[in-house]
C-alpha positions as CSV (number, residue, x, y, z in Angstrom):
1,M,212.1,76.8,-11.3
2,K,211.4,78.1,-14.8
3,K,213.1,76.9,-17.9
4,D,214.8,79.3,-20.3
5,N,212.0,80.8,-22.4
6,T,212.3,80.2,-26.2
7,N,209.9,83.0,-26.9
8,F,212.3,85.6,-25.4
9,S,213.4,87.2,-28.7
10,S,209.9,87.7,-30.1
11,A,208.6,89.0,-26.8
12,F,211.5,91.5,-26.5
13,E,211.0,92.8,-30.1
14,K,207.3,93.5,-29.5
15,I,207.7,95.1,-26.1
16,F,210.8,97.1,-27.0
17,G,209.0,98.5,-30.0
18,H,206.2,99.7,-27.8
19,Y,208.6,101.4,-25.4
20,C,210.7,103.2,-28.0
21,E,208.3,106.1,-27.9
22,H,208.4,106.4,-24.1
23,I,212.1,106.2,-23.2
24,N,215.0,108.6,-23.7
25,H,217.8,108.0,-26.1
26,N,220.3,106.7,-23.5
27,D,217.8,104.1,-22.2
28,Y,216.9,103.1,-25.8
29,L,220.6,102.3,-26.4
30,Y,221.0,100.7,-23.0
31,I,218.1,98.3,-23.5
32,Q,219.5,97.2,-26.8
33,R,222.9,96.5,-25.3
34,I,221.7,94.5,-22.3
35,F,219.2,92.3,-24.1
36,K,221.4,91.7,-27.1
37,N,221.6,87.9,-27.7
38,G,219.0,87.2,-25.0
39,I,219.6,86.5,-21.3
40,E,221.9,83.4,-21.5
41,K,225.0,85.4,-20.5
42,Y,223.2,86.5,-17.3
43,V,222.1,82.9,-16.6
44,N,225.7,81.7,-17.0
45,R,227.0,84.4,-14.6
46,L,224.4,83.5,-12.0
47,K,225.3,79.8,-12.2
48,A,229.0,80.7,-11.7
49,L,228.0,82.7,-8.5
50,G,225.8,79.8,-7.2
51,F,222.6,81.8,-7.4
52,V,220.6,78.7,-8.1
53,G,217.9,76.8,-6.2
54,N,216.8,79.4,-3.8
55,D,213.2,79.6,-2.6
56,R,213.1,83.5,-2.7
57,V,215.6,85.8,-4.2
58,L,215.6,89.6,-4.3
59,D,216.9,91.5,-7.3
60,A,217.6,94.8,-5.6
61,G,217.6,97.7,-8.1
62,C,216.4,95.5,-11.0
63,G,216.4,98.2,-13.7
64,F,214.9,96.8,-16.9
65,G,215.0,93.3,-15.5
66,Q,217.6,91.3,-17.4
67,W,219.0,89.8,-14.2
68,S,215.4,89.2,-12.8
69,L,214.5,87.2,-15.9
70,A,217.7,85.2,-15.6
71,L,217.1,84.6,-11.9
72,S,213.6,83.4,-12.6
73,T,215.0,80.5,-14.6
74,L,217.2,79.3,-11.8
75,N,215.2,79.9,-8.6
76,K,211.7,79.3,-7.2
77,T,210.6,82.9,-6.8
78,V,212.1,86.3,-7.5
79,T,211.2,89.6,-6.0
80,S,212.4,92.6,-8.1
81,C,212.4,96.2,-6.9
82,D,213.4,99.5,-8.5
83,I,212.7,103.2,-8.0
84,S,211.9,103.8,-11.7
85,S,208.3,103.2,-12.8
86,I,209.2,102.8,-16.5
87,R,211.8,100.2,-15.7
88,I,209.6,98.0,-13.6
89,N,206.8,98.4,-16.1
90,F,209.2,97.2,-18.8
91,L,210.1,94.2,-16.7
92,N,206.4,93.5,-16.0
93,D,205.7,93.5,-19.7
94,M,208.7,91.2,-20.4
95,M,207.6,88.8,-17.7
96,H,204.2,88.4,-19.1
97,G,205.4,88.4,-22.7
98,C,207.7,85.5,-21.8
99,D,205.0,83.6,-19.8
100,I,207.0,83.9,-16.6
101,D,204.9,83.8,-13.5
102,N,207.5,83.6,-10.6
103,I,208.5,87.2,-10.4
104,Q,207.0,89.8,-8.0
105,I,207.7,93.4,-8.9
106,D,207.7,96.3,-6.4
107,K,208.5,100.0,-6.7
108,S,211.0,100.8,-3.9
109,S,214.2,102.5,-3.1
110,L,217.1,100.4,-1.7
111,N,217.5,102.4,1.4
112,E,213.8,101.9,2.5
113,L,212.9,98.4,1.5
114,P,209.2,97.4,2.1
115,Y,210.1,93.8,3.3
116,S,210.2,92.2,6.7
117,D,213.4,91.2,8.4
118,N,214.9,87.9,7.2
119,T,212.7,87.5,4.1
120,F,215.1,86.4,1.3
121,D,217.4,83.4,0.9
122,A,219.7,85.4,-1.4
123,I,220.0,89.0,-2.7
124,F,221.5,90.2,-6.0
125,C,222.3,93.8,-6.4
126,Y,224.1,94.6,-9.7
127,S,225.5,98.0,-10.6
128,V,223.1,100.1,-8.6
129,I,224.1,100.6,-5.0
130,F,226.4,103.5,-5.9
131,L,223.3,105.4,-7.1
132,T,221.9,105.3,-3.6
133,P,223.0,106.3,-0.1
134,W,225.0,103.0,-0.1
135,K,225.7,102.5,3.6
136,E,222.0,102.8,4.4
137,S,221.1,100.6,1.4
138,L,223.6,97.9,2.5
139,H,222.1,98.0,6.0
140,E,218.6,97.4,4.5
141,L,219.8,94.6,2.3
142,A,221.4,92.9,5.3
143,R,218.1,93.4,7.3
144,V,215.9,91.6,4.8
145,L,218.4,88.8,4.1
146,K,217.9,85.5,6.1
147,P,220.7,84.2,8.2
148,N,223.1,82.1,6.1
149,G,221.8,84.0,3.0
150,K,224.1,85.3,0.4
151,L,224.4,89.0,-0.6
152,Y,226.0,89.9,-4.0
153,I,227.0,93.5,-4.8
154,S,228.8,95.1,-7.8
155,A,230.0,98.7,-7.7
156,N,232.3,101.2,-9.3
157,E,235.7,102.3,-8.1
158,V,237.6,105.4,-9.2
159,G,238.9,103.8,-12.4
160,W,235.4,103.6,-13.9
161,Y,234.9,107.4,-13.7
162,I,238.3,108.1,-15.2
163,F,237.4,105.7,-18.0
164,L,234.1,107.6,-18.5
165,W,236.1,110.8,-18.7
166,D,238.8,109.5,-21.0
167,K,236.6,107.4,-23.4
168,E,233.2,109.1,-23.1
169,H,231.7,105.6,-22.9
170,N,228.2,105.2,-24.3
171,K,227.8,108.9,-24.9
172,A,224.2,109.8,-26.0
173,D,222.1,112.8,-26.6
174,N,221.0,113.0,-23.0
175,Y,224.0,111.3,-21.4
176,D,227.4,113.0,-21.0
177,P,230.0,110.7,-19.5
178,K,232.4,113.5,-18.7
179,L,229.7,115.3,-16.7
180,V,228.8,112.1,-14.9
181,A,232.5,111.5,-14.1
182,S,233.2,115.0,-12.8
183,K,230.1,115.1,-10.7
184,A,230.8,111.7,-9.1
185,F,233.8,113.1,-7.3
186,S,231.9,116.0,-5.8
187,D,228.9,113.7,-5.0
188,T,231.3,111.3,-3.2
189,I,232.8,114.0,-1.1
190,L,229.4,115.4,-0.1
191,Y,228.1,111.9,0.9
192,N,231.3,110.8,2.7
193,R,231.8,114.1,4.6
194,E,228.3,115.4,5.2
195,G,226.1,112.2,4.8
196,I,224.1,114.1,2.2
197,F,222.6,112.1,-0.7
198,R,220.2,113.3,-3.4
199,Q,218.6,111.3,-6.2
200,G,220.9,111.3,-9.3
201,M,224.1,111.2,-7.4
202,N,226.9,108.7,-8.2
203,I,229.0,107.6,-5.2
204,I,232.5,106.2,-5.7
205,I,232.8,103.3,-3.3
206,D,236.2,101.8,-2.7
207,L,236.2,98.0,-2.4
208,E,237.8,98.2,1.1
209,Q,235.0,100.6,2.2
210,I,232.3,98.2,1.3
211,R,234.2,95.2,2.6
212,E,234.4,97.0,6.0
213,E,230.7,97.5,6.0
214,F,230.1,93.8,5.2
215,D,232.3,93.0,8.2
216,R,230.5,95.5,10.4
217,L,227.1,94.0,9.5
218,G,228.3,90.5,10.4
219,F,228.9,89.0,7.0
220,V,231.4,86.1,6.7
221,N,233.0,84.2,3.9
222,I,233.4,87.5,2.0
223,Q,235.0,87.1,-1.5
224,A,235.7,89.8,-3.9
225,S,237.1,90.1,-7.5
226,N,237.0,92.3,-10.5
227,E,233.6,92.3,-12.1
228,G,232.9,88.9,-13.5
229,G,235.8,87.3,-11.8
230,L,234.0,85.3,-9.0
231,H,233.8,81.6,-10.0
232,L,232.2,79.9,-7.1
233,N,230.6,76.9,-8.9
234,P,233.4,74.8,-10.4
235,S,230.8,72.6,-12.2
236,V,230.1,75.4,-14.7
237,D,232.4,77.3,-17.1
238,K,234.3,80.4,-15.9
239,P,232.1,83.5,-16.2
240,Q,232.7,86.2,-18.8
241,P,233.2,89.7,-17.4
242,F,231.2,92.7,-18.8
243,F,233.8,95.3,-17.7
244,Y,237.5,95.7,-17.5
245,G,239.0,95.2,-14.1
246,D,241.1,98.4,-14.2
247,H,241.7,101.5,-16.2
248,N,245.1,103.1,-16.4
249,G,246.1,101.1,-13.4
250,K,243.1,102.2,-11.3
251,P,240.5,99.7,-10.1
252,N,237.4,99.9,-12.3
253,V,234.4,97.7,-11.5
254,Y,234.3,95.0,-8.8
255,E,232.0,92.5,-7.2
256,L,231.8,90.8,-3.8
257,I,229.7,88.3,-2.1
258,G,229.2,87.4,1.6
259,T,227.1,85.2,3.8
260,K,225.0,86.7,6.6
261,Q,225.9,85.1,10.0
262,V,223.3,83.3,12.0
263,G,222.2,85.5,14.9
264,R,222.6,88.8,13.1
């Protein structure tokens, strides 16, 4: 396992400065938000979930890599995959800038993973499955997870999109929250009724929908909560959520975790 890297801040400033010219305004603001004050908040969340001490962990849909970097401090090896070249390149540069050598990075979609069956001891998939054909992606995640392995998912319910519409959260020059929110409803209808998915769609996934898929795929010990609410390791402090659990009485962002049954 790797120790927390004390050179994180200097590495981030150098690498972020280089990427400023190559990313859009929304990504620029997003990177600043997620890496503000380092990665300790992600490390603490992972400890609370029990994502510690695994031989091989997959960060599925790793984005710019904040969770991958945190996972690398707590586990033997991390495999990180994402469909975006610029995001995995950013993570690769951060990994080398922080002298981290236990992350493997691949370009891949979640619904067509390039890994053999029963490869990973644990899979972490934060805030990305709704940007994919989620049922197909969930099947792939289950396929590459070892029996007795843990799968963690976070996703958005309808309250998140109402929140985007009401508050125009994180609006930027190239990001219109109202447009994202309105399109998510039509995207969801198209996927649920016709099975059609196109890159760039947002799918609203009810918690009960994804729980049913977990059951169908043979997961057991399924636990769910509002985002940041799962506290599965009593030896560490209660985690701090990053999102509200509801908006105007509607469920907002949630998380769930399950264990793959032996023989599935």
